C-alpha positions in Angstrom: 0.1 0.1 0.0 1.9 3.2 -1.1 2.0 6.3 0.6 3.3 10.1 0.7 5.9 8.9 3.3 6.6 5.8 1.0 9.3 7.8 0.0 12.6 8.9 2.1 13.3 12.0 -0.2 9.5 12.6 0.2 7.9 15.3 3.0 4.9 15.3 2.8 2.1 17.4 2.5 -0.1 19.4 4.9 -3.5 17.4 5.4 -6.5 17.3 7.4 -9.6 14.7 6.9 -13.5 15.4 6.2 -16.2 12.9 8.0 -12.6 10.4 8.3 -11.3 10.9 4.7 -7.5 11.9 4.6 -7.9 15.4 2.0 -4.5 16.7 1.4 -4.5 20.4 1.4 -2.5 21.8 -1.6 -3.0 23.8 -4.6 -3.0 23.5 -9.0 0.7 24.4 -8.5 1.8 22.0 -5.4 0.0 18.9 -7.7 2.1 19.4 -10.8 4.8 20.1 -8.6 3.9 16.5 -6.4 3.2 14.9 -10.4 6.5 16.1 -11.9 8.5 14.6 -8.9 7.2 11.6 -9.4 7.6 10.4 -12.9 11.2 12.1 -12.2 12.0 10.4 -9.7 10.2 7.0 -10.8 9.9 5.3 -8.0 7.0 3.8 -7.6 3.5 3.8 -9.0 1.5 6.6 -7.6 -2.4 7.3 -8.1 -3.8 10.0 -6.9 -7.2 10.9 -6.2 -8.9 13.6 -7.3 -12.0 14.2 -5.0 -15.4 15.9 -3.9 -18.2 15.8 -1.5 -19.5 12.8 -4.1 -16.0 11.2 -3.1 -15.3 12.0 0.6 -19.6 10.5 1.1 -19.1 7.3 -1.1 -15.8 6.7 1.6 -18.0 7.3 4.4 -20.5 4.7 2.8 -18.0 2.5 2.4 -15.4 1.5 3.8 -13.5 -0.2 1.1 -13.6 2.6 -1.1 -12.3 4.6 2.0 -9.7 1.8 2.2 -9.1 2.9 -1.4 -8.6 6.7 -0.8 -7.1 6.4 2.2 -3.9 4.1 -0.1 -4.0 6.9 -2.7 -1.1 9.0 -3.0 -2.2 12.3 -3.2 -5.4 13.7 -2.0 -6.6 16.5 -3.8 -9.4 18.8 -2.7 -11.7 18.8 -5.9 -15.6 20.4 -5.1 -15.4 23.9 -2.9 -17.4 21.9 0.3 -13.7 20.9 0.5 -11.4 23.9 0.5 -14.3 25.2 2.7 -13.5 22.8 5.1 -10.2 23.5 4.8 -10.3 26.8 5.2 -12.2 26.3 8.9 -9.6 23.8 10.0 -7.1 27.0 9.6 -5.6 25.9 5.9 -4.7 28.7 3.7 -6.9 27.1 0.7 -7.3 29.6 -2.3 -9.3 27.7 -4.8 -10.2 23.6 -5.4 -8.2 21.2 -7.1 -10.8 20.8 -10.4 -9.9 18.3 -12.3 -10.2 19.5 -15.8 -8.5 22.9 -14.7 -5.2 20.5 -12.5 -5.5 18.2 -16.4 -5.5 21.4 -18.7 -3.1 23.6 -16.3 -0.2 20.2 -16.8 -0.5 19.4 -20.5 0.5 23.3 -21.5 3.2 23.8 -18.7 4.9 21.1 -20.0 4.2 20.5 -22.9 6.4 17.3 -24.8 7.7 16.7 -21.8 6.0 13.7 -21.1 4.6 10.9 -22.4 0.3 11.2 -21.9 -1.7 7.6 -22.1 -5.3 8.4 -21.6 -8.1 5.6 -20.0 -11.8 5.7 -20.4 -14.7 7.5 -21.8 -16.8 6.8 -24.4 -15.9 4.6 -27.4 -14.0 8.1 -29.2 -13.5 10.3 -26.6 -10.3 9.7 -25.5 -8.9 9.8 -28.5 -10.8 13.3 -29.5 -9.1 14.1 -25.6 -6.2 12.8 -27.5 -5.5 15.6 -30.5 -7.4 19.0 -28.8 -4.2 17.9 -25.9 -1.7 17.7 -28.8 -2.9 19.9 -31.0 -3.6 22.7 -28.5 -0.6 22.1 -25.9 1.9 19.7 -28.4 1.7 16.8 -25.4 3.9 13.8 -26.3 0.3 10.9 -26.6 1.6 7.4 -25.6 -2.3 5.8 -25.9 -5.5 5.8 -26.0 -7.9 3.2 -24.8 -11.9 3.5 -24.1 -12.9 0.3 -21.5 -15.7 -1.5 -22.9 -19.3 -0.6 -20.2 -18.5 -3.8 -18.9 -17.2 -5.7 -15.5 -13.7 -6.4 -17.8 -12.7 -10.0 -17.7 -9.1 -11.6 -17.3 -8.5 -11.4 -20.6 -9.3 -7.9 -20.9 -7.6 -6.5 -17.8 -3.6 -8.4 -19.8 -5.1 -6.8 -22.4 -4.8 -3.6 -20.9 -1.8 -4.1 -18.8 -0.4 -5.1 -21.7 -1.4 -2.2 -24.5 -0.2 0.3 -21.0 2.9 -1.6 -20.4 4.0 -1.3 -24.5 2.7 2.1 -24.6 5.7 3.4 -21.5 3.8 6.8 -20.7 5.0 8.7 -18.1 1.5 9.9 -16.7 -1.8 7.7 -16.8 -5.1 9.7 -16.7 -8.2 8.0 -16.2 -12.0 9.2 -16.9 -14.0 6.7 -15.3 -15.7 9.1 -12.4 -16.1 7.9 -9.2 -15.4 6.2 -7.5 -14.7 3.2 -10.6 -12.1 5.0 -11.2 -9.8 4.9 -8.2 -11.6 1.8 -7.7 -9.1 1.1 -10.5 -6.1 2.8 -10.4 -5.4 0.7 -6.8 -6.4 -2.3 -8.4 -3.4 -1.8 -10.9 -1.1 0.3 -9.1 1.3 -2.6 -8.3 1.0 -4.2 -12.1 2.2 -0.6 -14.2 5.1 0.4 -14.4 3.0 3.9 -14.6 5.3 7.0 -11.8 2.1 8.3 -12.2 -1.8 7.9 -12.5 -4.8 10.4 -12.6 -8.7 9.8 -11.8 -10.7 13.2 -13.4 -14.5 11.7 -13.5 -15.3 14.3 -16.5 -12.1 15.9 -17.9 -12.4 13.8 -20.7 -16.1 14.7 -21.4 -15.3 18.4 -20.1 -11.2 19.5 -21.3 -13.1 18.0 -25.5 -16.3 20.1 -25.3 -18.9 16.9 -25.3 -19.8 18.7 -22.1 -20.3 21.9 -21.3 -18.8 23.0 -18.2 -20.8 25.7 -15.7 -19.6 29.5 -15.8 -16.9 30.3 -14.2 -18.9 32.8 -10.8 -20.7 28.6 -10.4 -17.1 27.3 -10.2 -15.5 29.1 -8.1 -17.7 29.7 -5.8 -19.3 26.7 -5.1 -22.0 25.9 -7.2 -20.6 23.6 -10.1 -23.2 21.2 -8.4 -26.3 23.0 -9.5 -25.6 23.9 -13.1 -24.6 20.0 -13.6 -28.3 19.1 -11.4 -29.5 21.2 -13.3 -28.3 19.9 -17.4 -28.5 15.9 -16.2 -31.2 16.2 -13.6 -31.8 12.4 -13.7 -28.8 11.3 -13.2 -26.6 13.8 -10.3 -30.2 14.4 -8.6 -29.5 11.8 -6.0 -26.0 12.8 -6.0 -26.3 16.5 -5.0 -29.5 16.3 -3.7 -29.8 14.2 -1.2 -26.0 13.4 -0.6 -25.3 17.1 -1.1 -27.5 17.5 2.1 -26.5 14.6 3.7 -22.7 16.0 3.4 -23.5 19.2 4.9 -25.0 17.2 8.2 -22.5 16.2 8.6 -19.4 18.3 8.3 -21.9 19.8 10.9 -21.9 17.0 13.0 -18.0 17.1 12.9 -17.7 20.4 12.7 -19.7 20.2 16.2 -18.0 17.8 17.9 -21.2 16.0 18.6 -20.5 12.9 15.8 -16.7 11.7 15.0 -16.2 10.1 11.1 -12.4 7.8 12.3 
């Protein structure tokens, strides 16, 4: 099981816990610097969970998934509610580490320095994403793969591993949505020779324009959930209306020390 403290050359990053889930108190520049260190040292396969309210609630509900997040080498605050909790705990978090922005910023700042592999999305989506990012910032494409909409067989898994190993990427972007992408990275972390894997969810669709992003003022003020709910009410109503309300209630209980979520 990997952790930020596994490397003697690495100083653990600051973190806080939300309903028992560890969240690293960092920003996008910190995350990019950390990713580049892992690529340069190539000590092990690290994985990054880009987590918001949904991931924390899944972790709170499912002990197995909490173990998956706890094993992540980096858990970044993708949602403004986590940023607000971090601020209340004394951390200077100005903005969230938004998955699509993290991907775009990393590609813009590093250009062709590293080899990228895109795993996830509907057929044609990872190829389209690779093309968009390559044209925009000149990144080096190692490979793409759109998995079938079913559980992978042992043969499928062997083929995926062989394909990624042959491509030899420096960074593997995983777009399967939470909690599926985190479970995937946890399963494959010891089977792949890839310095860094990142679960970025809807970044595949957002960075190709398949999904429309909320206006920046909504994203920066914790209202993206409302924009996405109005765009996909049937799929997202439970996540935002029920889980969101429960998240706020539980954070209130935790903050007032009425209930512990260890």
